[in-house]
C-alpha positions as CSV (number, residue, x, y, z in Angstrom):
1,M,22.5,2.4,-5.8
2,P,21.4,5.4,-7.9
3,A,17.6,6.1,-7.8
4,S,17.3,5.7,-11.6
5,S,18.1,2.0,-11.2
6,Q,15.4,1.4,-8.6
7,T,12.0,-0.3,-9.3
8,V,8.8,-0.1,-7.3
9,L,5.7,-2.3,-7.7
10,L,2.6,-0.4,-6.6
11,L,-0.4,-2.8,-6.1
12,G,-3.5,-0.6,-6.4
13,A,-2.4,2.6,-8.2
14,S,-5.3,3.6,-10.5
15,R,-6.4,6.6,-8.4
16,G,-5.9,8.3,-5.0
17,L,-2.8,7.5,-3.0
18,G,-1.6,4.7,-5.4
19,L,-1.7,7.1,-8.4
20,G,-0.1,9.8,-6.3
21,L,2.7,7.4,-5.3
22,A,3.3,6.5,-8.9
23,R,3.7,10.2,-9.7
24,E,6.0,10.7,-6.7
25,Y,8.4,7.8,-7.5
26,L,8.5,8.7,-11.2
27,S,9.6,12.2,-10.1
28,R,12.4,10.6,-8.1
29,G,13.7,8.8,-11.1
30,W,12.4,5.3,-10.2
31,R,10.9,2.8,-12.6
32,V,7.3,2.2,-11.6
33,I,5.2,-0.9,-12.1
34,A,1.6,0.2,-11.3
35,T,-1.4,-1.9,-11.2
36,A,-5.1,-1.1,-11.8
37,R,-8.0,-3.3,-11.1
38,S,-10.1,-2.0,-14.0
39,N,-9.9,1.6,-15.0
40,A,-6.3,2.5,-15.8
41,A,-7.1,5.8,-17.7
42,K,-5.3,8.0,-15.2
43,L,-2.2,5.8,-15.3
44,E,-2.3,5.7,-19.1
45,A,-2.3,9.5,-19.1
46,L,0.6,9.5,-16.7
47,A,2.5,7.1,-18.9
48,K,2.5,9.6,-21.8
49,T,5.0,11.7,-19.9
50,A,6.8,9.0,-18.1
51,K,8.5,7.6,-21.2
52,D,9.6,4.0,-20.5
53,H,9.7,4.4,-16.7
54,L,6.0,3.4,-16.1
55,R,4.7,-0.1,-16.7
56,I,1.0,-0.6,-16.2
57,A,-0.6,-4.0,-15.4
58,R,-4.2,-5.0,-14.8
59,V,-4.8,-7.0,-11.7
60,D,-7.2,-7.3,-8.8
61,I,-5.4,-8.4,-5.7
62,A,-8.4,-10.4,-4.8
63,D,-8.0,-12.5,-7.9
64,A,-5.5,-15.3,-7.2
65,D,-5.2,-16.3,-10.8
66,G,-4.6,-12.7,-11.9
67,V,-1.9,-12.2,-9.3
68,A,-0.2,-15.4,-10.4
69,E,-0.3,-14.3,-14.0
70,L,1.2,-10.9,-13.1
71,R,3.9,-12.6,-11.1
72,A,4.8,-14.7,-14.1
73,A,4.8,-11.6,-16.4
74,L,7.2,-9.9,-14.0
75,A,9.6,-12.8,-13.8
76,D,12.5,-10.8,-15.1
77,E,12.0,-7.8,-12.7
78,K,13.8,-7.1,-9.5
79,L,12.0,-5.0,-6.9
80,D,13.5,-2.4,-4.6
81,L,10.1,-1.6,-3.1
82,L,6.9,-3.6,-3.0
83,F,4.1,-1.4,-1.8
84,V,0.6,-2.9,-1.4
85,V,-1.7,0.2,-1.5
86,A,-5.1,-1.3,-2.4
87,G,-7.8,-1.1,0.3
88,I,-11.5,-0.1,0.9
89,S,-13.3,1.7,3.7
90,G,-16.6,-0.1,3.8
91,S,-19.7,1.5,5.4
92,V,-18.0,4.0,7.7
93,P,-18.5,5.3,10.3
94,K,-21.0,2.5,11.2
95,P,-20.3,0.5,14.4
96,L,-19.4,-3.1,13.8
97,H,-22.8,-4.5,14.8
98,A,-24.5,-2.3,12.2
99,V,-22.4,-3.8,9.3
100,S,-23.6,-7.0,7.6
101,P,-21.4,-10.1,8.0
102,D,-20.9,-10.1,4.2
103,E,-19.6,-6.5,4.1
104,A,-17.4,-7.0,7.2
105,A,-15.9,-10.1,5.5
106,R,-15.3,-8.1,2.3
107,V,-13.5,-5.3,4.2
108,F,-11.3,-7.8,6.2
109,L,-10.4,-9.8,3.1
110,V,-9.5,-6.8,0.9
111,N,-7.7,-4.8,3.6
112,A,-6.0,-7.6,5.6
113,Y,-6.0,-11.0,3.8
114,F,-5.4,-10.2,0.2
115,P,-2.5,-7.7,0.8
116,I,-0.5,-10.3,2.6
117,V,-1.2,-13.0,0.1
118,A,-0.4,-10.7,-2.8
119,A,2.9,-9.5,-1.2
120,E,3.9,-13.1,-0.7
121,A,3.4,-13.8,-4.4
122,F,6.0,-11.2,-5.4
123,A,8.4,-11.6,-2.5
124,D,10.9,-13.7,-4.5
125,L,11.4,-10.7,-6.8
126,L,12.8,-8.5,-4.0
127,T,16.4,-7.4,-4.1
128,P,18.4,-8.1,-1.0
129,K,17.9,-4.6,0.4
130,A,14.3,-4.1,-0.7
131,T,11.5,-2.8,1.4
132,V,8.0,-4.1,1.6
133,A,5.3,-1.5,2.6
134,F,1.6,-2.0,3.4
135,M,-0.8,0.9,3.4
136,S,-2.1,0.9,6.9
137,S,-3.8,3.7,8.9
138,R,-3.4,5.4,12.2
139,L,-6.9,4.1,12.8
140,G,-5.3,0.6,13.1
141,S,-3.6,1.6,16.3
142,I,-5.2,0.0,19.3
143,A,-3.4,2.3,21.7
144,E,-4.7,5.4,19.9
145,N,-8.4,4.3,19.6
146,D,-9.8,6.8,22.0
147,Y,-13.1,7.5,20.3
148,G,-14.2,4.4,18.4
149,S,-16.0,4.8,15.1
150,W,-14.9,3.4,11.7
151,E,-14.8,0.0,13.5
152,T,-14.8,-2.4,10.5
153,Y,-12.0,-0.4,8.9
154,R,-10.0,-0.1,12.2
155,L,-10.2,-3.9,12.7
156,S,-9.1,-4.6,9.2
157,K,-6.0,-2.3,9.5
158,A,-5.1,-3.7,12.9
159,A,-5.3,-7.2,11.3
160,L,-3.2,-6.0,8.4
161,N,-0.5,-4.8,10.9
162,M,-0.5,-8.2,12.5
163,G,-0.3,-9.9,9.1
164,A,2.6,-7.7,8.2
165,R,4.4,-8.7,11.3
166,S,4.1,-12.4,10.4
167,F,5.1,-11.6,6.8
168,F,8.3,-10.0,8.3
169,H,9.1,-13.1,10.2
170,R,9.1,-15.0,6.9
171,H,11.2,-12.4,5.2
172,S,13.3,-11.1,8.1
173,A,16.1,-9.8,5.9
174,H,13.9,-6.9,4.7
175,A,12.4,-3.7,6.1
176,V,8.7,-4.2,6.4
177,L,6.6,-1.2,7.0
178,S,3.0,-0.7,8.0
179,I,2.6,2.9,7.0
180,A,-0.1,5.5,7.8
181,P,-0.5,8.2,5.1
182,G,-2.3,10.7,7.3
183,W,-5.8,12.1,6.7
184,V,-5.8,12.7,3.0
185,R,-8.2,14.3,0.6
186,T,-9.2,11.2,-1.4
187,D,-12.6,9.6,-2.0
188,M,-12.1,7.8,1.4
189,G,-10.7,10.8,3.3
190,G,-13.1,13.4,2.1
191,A,-12.7,17.1,1.2
192,Q,-12.0,18.2,4.8
193,A,-8.9,16.1,5.2
194,A,-5.6,17.7,6.2
195,F,-3.4,16.8,3.3
196,D,-3.7,16.7,-0.5
197,V,-2.5,13.5,-2.2
198,E,0.7,15.0,-3.5
199,T,1.8,16.1,0.0
200,S,0.9,12.8,1.6
201,C,2.7,10.7,-1.0
202,R,5.8,12.8,-0.7
203,N,5.7,12.3,3.0
204,V,5.1,8.6,2.7
205,A,8.0,8.2,0.2
206,N,10.3,10.1,2.6
207,A,9.2,7.9,5.5
208,I,9.9,4.8,3.6
209,A,13.4,6.1,2.7
210,K,14.0,6.7,6.4
211,H,13.3,3.2,7.5
212,T,15.5,0.8,5.5
213,K,16.9,-1.5,8.1
214,P,15.4,-4.9,8.5
215,G,12.5,-5.1,10.9
216,H,8.8,-4.5,11.0
217,R,7.7,-1.0,12.0
218,F,4.3,0.8,12.2
219,V,5.2,4.3,11.0
220,N,3.4,7.5,10.4
221,Y,3.7,9.6,7.3
222,D,6.3,11.8,9.0
223,G,8.5,8.8,9.8
224,A,7.7,8.6,13.5
225,E,6.8,5.2,14.8
226,L,3.2,4.7,15.9
227,P,2.0,2.8,19.0
228,W,0.4,-0.6,18.3
């Protein structure tokens, strides 16, 4: 299938990695459906040069009614890639016991619960060979947790990985990826991070293209599989 006929839905693309992925897939000739929770100014600026290849939608993945409305609006679409990017860091690097129950619940819901629920809402739009990706983190690896810190975020991403595995068992004909973008210079990653957004998004898109066979994998930005 030529790249120009492929469509990606990016849930959470108003800034940072989501916006970078919108740029990356547009540069590869894909049609991009990109969502923003509120401020879509950067996507709207991108749309001016994307012709008819960028469709912008407003939705908060934590809003069940909004997700349902978007699903109805996309009824005629077929997705080659569904990528849930949206997530938050919470009060890092506080240990878990220093975080309030309400904040912990918010991080767990936004990072682990709502991504799976949202992906399920759009799963029937997937083409037979489509991929589903969830923006995870190397910090979600239990095996590689050798220094602690960022505990609430770590727990949420480990939970997301488990949810993605269960999602795969409901949709086992597809490649389902929990993907770590690396340490990136975003609002979350900070100015000292290793990669700029453009480099990370190019790497992530390459890693997704590498893993197209059905199965659930936890993969790094370079395509290498990560330990659980």
